[in-house]
N, C-alpha and C positions, 0 to 999 in steps of 0.2 A: 272684559268679564273680572279676572282678577287683578288687585292691583300690583302695581310694579313693586318687586323686592327691591326697594330701596335700601339708602343707609339707615335710615330708620328703622323699616323693617328688619334689617339685621341686629339692631340692636334690641329691640323688642324680642325677637326669636331667642338670639343670645340669652337675655337675660330670662326668658321664661321657659325656654326647653331645653338649657344646659342646668337647671336647678340653682341658678343664681339668685341671690335676694337683693341684687344692686339693680333693683328697677326705681328708676327715679321718679317721685313725683311729679317734677316738670314735664317728663316724657309721657306720663300715663293720664296726665288729669285733663286731657283734652281729647274729644272724640275725632279730632283731626288727626291726632297724633297715630291713632289705633289703625289707621285705614291700611298701611302696608302690611300688617298683619296677617290679612287673608292670605296675600301672595306667599307670604313665608310660611304658612302652614301648608300650603298647595304645594309649596315647595320642598318642604321637609317630608311631606307624605310621600311624594313621588321619589322622593330619594330612597325612602323604605322601598317602595317598589323594586327602584334599581338593584338594592341591597339583595333582595329577596330575590329576585329573578337570577343572579349573579352567584348566590349560594346555593340555590336549588337548582341551575340548570344540570349540573353534572350528575346531581342524584336523579334528577326526571329520566337522563340519560339511562343510567344504571337500571333504575326501577322499569322500563320499558324492555329491556335488555331482558332482565331477570323473569318478567310476565312472560315475555316471549318464549324463552327456554323454558318455562314450567310449560305452557301451552304445547310444544314441541314435545316433550317428555310425555304429557297426558296423551297426547296423539300416537305415540310410540306404543303404548301400553294398550291402547285400544285396537291398534292395527297390527300389533306385531313386529312393526318393522323399528329397525335402530334410527338413531334421529342421526343424519351427516352432519360432515364439519360447519356445513353451513346454518343448521336448524337454530342455532342459539345467535344467530346474527339477524339484528333486526333490520327488516324490508327499507330500503331506503337510506339506510346508514344513519351515521352521526349528524351529517347535515341537515337532513330533513326533521330529526328531533330538533336541531339547533332554531331550525326555523319556526317550527310549533311552538317553543319555548318564547321565542320572541313575539309571535302574534298573540301567545297567550298574556305575555307582559304588556303590550301594545291593549289589548282588552281591558286589562285591570286598570291601566291608566285613564282608560277614556271613561271608564265606569266612576271612575275617583274624580275625574273631572266633571262628571254629571252630577254626582254627590254636591261638590262643592259650588257648582252653578245653581243649584237647588236652595242652597243656604243663603246665597247672595236673593235669589227670587223672594224666598220667605220674607228676609229682612226687608226687602224692597216694597214689600205689601203693606207695610205699615212704618210709616216714618218715625213712631214712637220706640220702634225695636231696632232701629240702626245701628248695627254694631254691637247686639246684645250678644249673640254668640261669642265674641271676642273677649267682651267684658268678662262674661261668665268663665271662659278659658283662663284669664287673668287672674278671677279670683280663686278659681278651682285650684291652679297652679300654685298660690300662696296658700291656701288652707291644707294642700296635699303636704307642702315641706313642713308646716306648723305641726302637722300628725306624724311625721317621720316616715312618709310613705317612700318605697323605693323610686328611684329614678325612674325604673322602667314603668311603674305602677301611675307615677305621676305624668309621665308622657301621654299615656293610653287615657287617664282622667281629661286632660288637657284636648286630647283630639276628639274625645267624645262630647265635650263641652262644645266644641264648634259646630259638631253635627246635632247638636240635641234636640233643635226644634225642626229638623229637617222635615219631619212628617207635617208640619204645618203648610206646606206647599199645597195639599188638597183641602185645607180649611178656607170656605169662603172669605173674602177680603172683609165683607160687610161684619162679620161676627168679630174678626181681628180687631178691626177699628169701632165697632160698637162704643158708643160714649154711655152709655147706660149698663146697669147688670143684664146677665144674660138668662134666658129662660132655662128650663132643665132640661128641653130639647137641643137648645143649643150648646149648652153645657156638653149636653153627651157628646156633640158633634166634635167639640174640642179636644175632648177627653182620648178621642183616637188617634192622637198625633203621635204619642209615644210609639204605639204597635206600629203605625204607618211609617215613621221613620225607620224603625227597626226593618220594616220589610223592604224598604229602599237599600239600606246598609248590607243586607243580605248578598247583594249584586257585587259587593266589594270584598272580596274573600279577606282583603289585607286588613278589613275593619273588624274582623271577627271577636275581635277582644273589646272593641268599643260598644258593640251592638247590645250586649245586656243592660248597659250604663245607661245608653239611649233609651232602651226600652222602660227602665224602673225609674227613671228621673223623677216621675211623681208620685211614687209609692212614699206613703207616710210612715213614721216609726209605730204608730198605733194601730195599723193595718189598714186603714181607712182611706189610703190611697187608690191608685190606677195605675195599669190597668189589671194588675195580678192580685191586688189587697194584700201584697206580701207585708208581713211584720218584722219588726227588730231586725236582728241581725241576719235574716232570711233575704233582706234587701241586699245586693252587691255593695262593699263597701263605696265604691267609686261612685253607684248611683245614689247614696246617702249624702254622700260628698257633695254631687251635684245638685241635688236638691236645695242644701243650703247655698251654695254659691248662686244658683238661679234666683232665688228669692231675694238675696241681697239685692242684686240689680234690679230685679223686678220692683221692689221696695223703693230703692234711690230713684230712679229715673220717672219721669211722668209718663203717665199712659193716656190713651183714649179717655178713659173711665176715671183717673184719679190724677192727684199731684204728686210730685216726688216727693218721697219721705227724707225728712231729717234724720241725720246719723242717730241721734237717740231715739227717733223712733222707730229706726230699724232694729235696734239694739232692744228697744221694749216688745216689738215683735217676735225676735228669734226669742226671748226669755219665755215668752207667752207659750210659743210651740214647742219648747223645750221637752223633750219625752213624749212628746204628743204627735206632731207633725213633723218634728226634726229628732235625730239622733242626738242623746244628751251631751255626750262627749264631743260631738263635733260642734254643737251647740256652743257649748264652753271654749272651745278654740277657736270659735268666729268671733264670738265677742270680745276675747281676749287680742285678737288679732286687729279688729276693727276699731278698738280702744286706743292700742298703742300703734298702730300704722295708718291713720286715716288719709295720710298722703297716698295710700296706695288705691284710693277710690278715685273714679273717673265720672267728672262731673260734664255738665252741659257747656262749659265754657270753651 
């Protein structure tokens, strides 16, 4: 399912998830080198699950005991009976709660594995979009650092980038690979994928911060996007950034309906969409980054 977390994968993960700018062009310029990234993202997110479960396990136990104590007190008020010495003790004890916590963690992991499998399945539907989500994550991470986003916010943006097109699992292959322009009805089907992706991510509670970015990554700065028609800074910061990063990769690489754009053409399109399709500040940062760091771009080589 996922690629092995190899030495190359560790290098990509260290460069992009630790906030380092030392991402060498020789490492990133071939699609072949990006494969281990998927495994890296999956391992990194699973590590988040383990840390979350570890840090919240004791809190979960204490919360259950507190809730049980309050219920016992309320019952005593209704019946006029005093609570005995065992009333505040949770039935089943700590071992049962630890088992429940473990099962919940396993369920979260299973849901995350399902989401990652869906991401891989979406990209397998169209050979032109292979590794697209990983490219977008790389670009989004670079732009987030250029915009001085915090390490935590940068990480959320990159994880959302990996997941951003998961909703396309419900889009027919014929539409994703159609060589000509889409009809209005067909485009309406495509436009459902952000909401579908957000619905999928709701099953993985550890991705709640990424969910609004996935939902709104096709909003336009002028309010003409979808699904909510949000305008300007009402669009989440990370979603505005994802829209730029997503568009850069979509323009650079060939699709079933177009050739890949040259770098100067990508910059021209960004300038054309500045303040209408794209956040103007992010557009300026993206153009400056593209001009100064063309070695960061991923080619078909």
